C-alpha positions as CSV (number, residue, x, y, z in Angstrom):
1,M,14.7,68.6,-28.9
2,S,11.1,69.1,-30.1
3,V,8.0,67.2,-31.0
4,L,7.5,67.6,-34.7
5,V,3.9,67.7,-36.1
6,Y,2.9,67.7,-39.8
7,T,-0.1,70.0,-40.2
8,E,-1.9,69.2,-43.5
9,S,-3.6,71.7,-45.6
10,D,-6.0,71.5,-48.6
11,Q,-5.7,74.2,-51.2
12,G,-3.8,76.3,-48.8
13,V,-6.2,76.0,-45.9
14,L,-5.2,74.0,-42.8
15,K,-7.4,70.9,-42.2
16,K,-9.2,70.2,-39.0
17,A,-6.9,67.2,-38.7
18,A,-3.9,69.6,-38.6
19,L,-5.3,71.3,-35.5
20,E,-6.1,67.9,-33.8
21,V,-2.5,66.6,-34.3
22,A,-1.1,69.9,-33.1
23,S,-3.3,69.5,-29.9
24,Y,-2.1,65.9,-29.5
25,A,1.6,66.9,-30.0
26,K,1.3,69.5,-27.3
27,A,0.0,66.9,-24.9
28,I,3.1,64.7,-25.6
29,A,5.4,67.7,-25.4
30,N,4.1,68.5,-21.9
31,K,4.9,65.0,-20.8
32,L,8.4,65.3,-22.3
33,N,8.9,68.8,-21.1
34,T,9.7,70.1,-24.6
35,T,8.2,72.2,-27.4
36,V,6.1,71.6,-30.5
37,T,7.4,72.4,-34.0
38,A,4.9,72.3,-36.8
39,V,5.6,71.8,-40.5
40,A,3.2,73.5,-42.9
41,I,3.6,73.0,-46.6
42,N,2.1,75.6,-48.9
43,A,-0.4,76.8,-46.3
44,N,-1.8,80.3,-46.8
45,N,-2.3,81.1,-43.2
46,T,-0.8,79.3,-40.2
47,D,-1.9,81.8,-37.5
48,T,-4.5,79.3,-36.1
49,L,-1.7,76.9,-34.9
50,S,-0.8,79.3,-32.1
51,K,-4.1,78.5,-30.5
52,Y,-3.2,74.8,-30.3
53,G,0.2,74.9,-28.5
54,V,2.6,75.1,-31.5
55,D,5.7,77.0,-30.4
56,K,7.4,77.2,-33.8
57,I,6.3,76.8,-37.4
58,L,8.5,75.7,-40.2
59,N,6.8,77.2,-43.2
60,I,7.6,75.5,-46.5
61,S,6.6,77.2,-49.8
62,S,7.5,75.0,-52.8
63,T,6.1,74.7,-56.3
64,E,7.4,71.2,-56.4
65,L,5.1,70.3,-53.5
66,E,2.0,72.0,-54.7
67,N,0.3,68.6,-55.2
68,F,0.9,65.8,-52.8
69,N,3.9,63.6,-53.5
70,A,4.7,61.0,-50.8
71,K,8.4,60.8,-51.5
72,G,8.8,64.6,-51.7
73,Y,6.8,65.2,-48.6
74,A,8.7,62.5,-46.7
75,D,12.0,64.1,-47.7
76,A,10.8,67.5,-46.6
77,L,9.6,66.2,-43.2
78,K,12.9,64.3,-42.7
79,Q,14.9,67.5,-43.1
80,A,12.4,69.4,-40.8
81,A,12.8,66.7,-38.2
82,E,16.5,66.9,-38.3
83,K,16.4,70.7,-38.1
84,A,14.1,70.6,-35.1
85,E,16.1,67.7,-33.5
86,A,12.8,65.9,-33.1
87,K,12.5,62.6,-31.3
88,V,8.8,62.3,-31.8
89,V,6.9,63.0,-35.0
90,V,3.1,63.2,-35.1
91,L,1.0,62.7,-38.2
92,S,-2.8,62.4,-38.9
93,S,-4.4,59.2,-40.2
94,S,-5.4,60.8,-43.6
95,A,-4.8,58.8,-46.7
96,N,-1.8,61.1,-47.6
97,S,-0.2,60.7,-44.2
98,K,-0.6,56.9,-44.4
99,Y,1.3,57.0,-47.7
100,L,4.2,59.1,-46.5
101,A,4.6,57.7,-43.0
102,P,6.3,54.5,-44.0
103,L,8.7,56.5,-46.2
104,L,9.4,58.9,-43.4
105,S,10.0,56.0,-41.1
106,I,12.7,54.6,-43.4
107,N,14.2,58.1,-43.9
108,L,14.5,58.6,-40.1
109,D,15.1,55.0,-39.1
110,A,12.1,55.5,-36.9
111,G,9.5,53.2,-35.4
112,Y,6.0,54.0,-36.7
113,V,2.7,53.2,-34.9
114,S,-0.6,54.0,-36.7
115,N,-4.2,54.4,-35.5
116,V,-3.1,55.7,-32.1
117,V,-6.1,56.8,-30.0
118,E,-4.7,58.2,-26.8
119,V,-1.8,60.2,-25.4
120,P,1.1,57.9,-24.4
121,T,0.7,56.3,-21.0
122,E,4.5,56.0,-20.6
123,V,7.3,58.0,-22.3
124,A,10.3,55.8,-21.4
125,P,9.8,53.7,-23.4
126,L,7.1,55.5,-25.4
127,T,3.9,53.4,-24.9
128,V,0.7,54.1,-26.9
129,K,-2.7,52.6,-27.3
130,R,-3.9,51.9,-30.9
131,S,-7.0,50.4,-32.5
132,A,-6.5,47.1,-34.2
133,F,-8.5,44.5,-36.2
134,T,-10.6,47.1,-37.9
135,N,-11.4,48.8,-34.6
136,K,-12.6,45.6,-32.9
137,A,-9.8,45.7,-30.3
138,F,-7.0,47.8,-28.8
139,E,-3.3,47.1,-28.7
140,I,-0.7,48.6,-26.4
141,A,2.5,49.2,-28.4
142,Q,5.9,50.3,-27.4
143,I,8.2,52.3,-29.7
144,N,11.8,51.6,-28.8
145,S,13.6,53.4,-31.7
146,D,15.5,56.6,-31.0
147,I,13.0,58.5,-33.2
148,K,9.3,57.7,-33.0
149,I,6.5,58.4,-35.4
150,I,2.8,58.4,-34.2
151,G,-0.2,58.3,-36.6
152,L,-3.1,59.7,-34.7
153,S,-6.5,58.2,-35.5
154,N,-9.0,60.8,-36.8
155,N,-11.2,62.4,-34.1
156,A,-9.5,60.3,-31.4
157,F,-8.1,63.3,-29.4
158,G,-10.2,66.3,-30.5
159,L,-9.2,69.9,-30.5
160,V,-7.7,71.3,-27.4
161,E,-6.9,75.0,-27.4
162,T,-3.6,75.9,-25.7
163,S,-2.3,79.4,-26.6
164,A,1.4,79.7,-27.4
165,D,3.8,82.5,-28.3
166,T,4.4,81.1,-31.8
167,T,7.3,82.0,-34.1
168,T,7.4,81.3,-37.8
169,E,10.5,80.5,-39.9
170,D,10.6,80.0,-43.7
171,F,12.2,76.6,-44.4
172,T,13.4,75.4,-47.8
173,P,14.2,71.7,-47.9
174,A,16.5,70.2,-50.6
175,L,14.3,68.1,-52.9
176,S,15.5,65.8,-55.7
177,N,14.2,62.8,-57.7
178,L,10.6,63.1,-56.6
179,G,9.5,60.3,-58.9
180,V,5.9,60.4,-59.9
181,T,4.5,64.0,-60.1
182,V,1.0,65.2,-60.3
183,D,0.3,68.1,-62.7
184,A,-3.1,69.1,-61.3
185,V,-5.9,68.0,-58.9
186,D,-9.5,69.1,-59.5
187,K,-11.5,69.3,-56.3
188,A,-14.9,70.6,-55.4
189,S,-14.3,73.5,-53.1
190,D,-17.9,73.9,-51.7
191,K,-18.3,70.5,-50.2
192,V,-17.3,69.0,-46.9
193,T,-14.9,66.1,-47.5
194,I,-15.3,62.7,-45.8
195,A,-11.7,63.0,-44.4
196,D,-12.4,66.3,-42.6
197,A,-16.0,65.8,-41.7
198,D,-17.3,65.6,-38.1
199,I,-20.6,64.3,-39.4
200,V,-21.1,61.9,-42.4
201,V,-24.6,61.2,-43.9
202,S,-24.4,58.0,-45.9
203,A,-27.1,56.2,-47.9
204,G,-27.5,52.8,-49.6
205,R,-29.7,51.0,-52.1
206,G,-32.7,51.8,-49.9
207,L,-32.8,55.1,-51.6
208,K,-33.9,53.2,-54.7
209,G,-32.1,55.4,-57.2
210,P,-29.7,58.3,-57.8
211,E,-32.7,60.7,-58.4
212,N,-33.5,60.5,-54.7
213,W,-30.2,61.7,-53.4
214,G,-31.4,65.3,-53.2
215,M,-32.7,64.8,-49.7
216,I,-29.5,63.2,-48.5
217,E,-27.5,66.2,-49.8
218,E,-30.0,68.5,-48.2
219,L,-29.7,66.7,-44.8
220,A,-25.9,66.9,-45.1
221,D,-26.1,70.6,-45.9
222,V,-28.2,71.3,-42.8
223,L,-25.8,69.4,-40.6
224,G,-22.6,70.7,-42.2
225,A,-21.8,67.1,-43.1
226,A,-20.2,65.1,-45.8
227,T,-22.2,62.7,-48.0
228,A,-21.2,59.1,-48.5
229,C,-22.6,55.8,-49.8
230,S,-22.3,52.1,-49.6
231,K,-20.3,50.0,-52.1
232,P,-23.3,48.8,-54.1
233,V,-24.4,52.4,-54.7
234,S,-21.0,53.4,-56.1
235,D,-20.8,50.2,-58.1
236,L,-24.1,51.0,-59.7
237,G,-22.9,54.4,-60.6
238,W,-25.5,56.2,-58.5
239,R,-22.7,58.1,-56.6
240,P,-19.0,58.8,-57.2
241,H,-16.6,56.1,-56.0
242,G,-14.9,58.7,-53.9
243,E,-18.0,58.6,-51.6
244,H,-17.8,54.9,-51.0
245,V,-17.1,54.3,-47.3
246,G,-16.3,51.0,-45.7
247,Q,-13.5,48.5,-45.3
248,T,-13.1,48.4,-49.1
249,G,-13.6,52.1,-49.5
250,K,-12.8,55.1,-47.3
251,P,-12.6,54.4,-43.6
252,V,-14.7,56.8,-41.4
253,A,-13.9,57.9,-37.9
254,T,-16.4,60.7,-37.4
255,N,-18.2,62.0,-34.3
256,L,-21.6,61.1,-36.0
257,Y,-22.3,58.7,-38.8
258,I,-25.8,58.4,-40.1
259,A,-26.6,55.4,-42.3
260,I,-29.8,55.6,-44.3
261,G,-31.1,52.6,-46.2
262,I,-27.9,50.6,-45.6
263,S,-28.4,47.1,-44.2
264,G,-24.9,46.9,-42.8
265,A,-22.7,44.3,-44.6
266,I,-19.7,43.3,-42.5
267,Q,-17.3,45.2,-44.7
268,H,-19.2,48.4,-44.4
269,L,-19.5,48.1,-40.6
270,A,-15.8,47.4,-40.3
271,G,-15.0,50.6,-42.2
272,V,-17.2,52.9,-40.0
273,S,-16.8,51.2,-36.6
274,A,-14.4,53.9,-35.4
275,S,-17.2,56.5,-35.6
276,K,-18.2,57.7,-32.1
277,I,-22.0,57.7,-32.6
278,K,-23.7,55.7,-35.3
279,V,-27.3,56.2,-36.3
280,V,-29.2,53.9,-38.6
281,I,-32.5,54.6,-40.4
282,N,-34.0,51.5,-42.1
283,T,-37.3,49.9,-42.8
284,D,-36.0,46.4,-41.8
285,P,-35.8,46.0,-38.0
286,E,-33.6,43.0,-38.6
287,A,-30.9,44.9,-40.6
288,P,-27.5,44.0,-39.2
289,F,-26.6,47.7,-38.8
290,F,-29.1,48.0,-35.9
291,K,-26.8,45.7,-33.8
292,A,-23.8,48.0,-34.3
293,A,-25.7,51.3,-34.0
294,D,-26.0,53.6,-31.0
295,Y,-29.4,54.8,-32.1
296,G,-31.9,53.4,-34.6
297,V,-35.0,54.5,-36.4
298,V,-37.2,51.8,-38.0
299,G,-39.0,53.7,-40.7
300,D,-39.2,54.7,-44.4
301,A,-36.4,57.1,-45.3
302,F,-38.7,58.9,-47.6
303,T,-40.8,59.9,-44.6
304,V,-38.2,60.2,-41.9
305,I,-35.6,62.3,-43.7
306,P,-37.9,65.1,-44.9
307,E,-39.3,65.4,-41.3
308,L,-35.8,65.3,-39.8
309,I,-34.7,68.1,-42.2
310,T,-37.7,70.2,-41.2
311,K,-37.1,69.7,-37.5
312,L,-33.3,70.6,-37.9
313,K,-34.0,73.7,-39.9
314,A,-36.6,74.9,-37.3
315,F,-34.0,74.2,-34.5
316,K,-31.3,76.1,-36.3
317,A,-33.7,79.0,-36.9
318,Q,-34.3,79.5,-33.1
């Protein structure tokens, strides 16, 4: 028996989320007195997983799975779970994992709990704490099925290094009838993605126009952050729709979320509430975002942001 963990990669590079779910899986494995088996699909280098408690890696190299396909990935993980005799499967809360988890649940006849934020408090039956109602409350859930699937909320557990004597085995699952296939995916390789970012710098209509986004990108670059925007900004075409965060866009669960010129509509706040520290910069002291923020700056972004960039660059140069 083993705890199985799906370690996601992007263009062959393991994501930070892969290391977090591996850390989490190790914590569960310790409670169950068992081992951790990781599944890596088309990853170029899996050596890092040995630092996070992974005992065995099932390495899948498949041209059919070069681009994400929920059915194909669910089929591959089902066969990996059967091979490892896994009773617990751990996934991240990425968009891809949320697509494939229900399919994997059906394939394994397993119970699935998403948005889990802590290591199980009990293992018989497996009892987990999860966020609910757009992160406004917590729920204690029991998984009573023989096989259990846990979707770990992003940045909920963190990275915990636990060295292991890791072995790697090539694994070739039998794939058929994948349904919809993707021929190619074009991605910017030099930008931090919202899904993988520890820090997100987001801006709204307070920036007055797309021509002013240079300072947002510069601040993000200094912080090693991803850039994002509010819904009105993406609707106006100032920024790509892929940068829209909020309840109707991409949810954000970062360690630091900086909102610049965003008043804080309820849909936006719901989508970013899982972030650990929220900072707002706005000229309006009555902006709703100030009530939800951990720190606030009442001021003009066109004055505050350049000064902040200067201070951060000076600090990094020390």
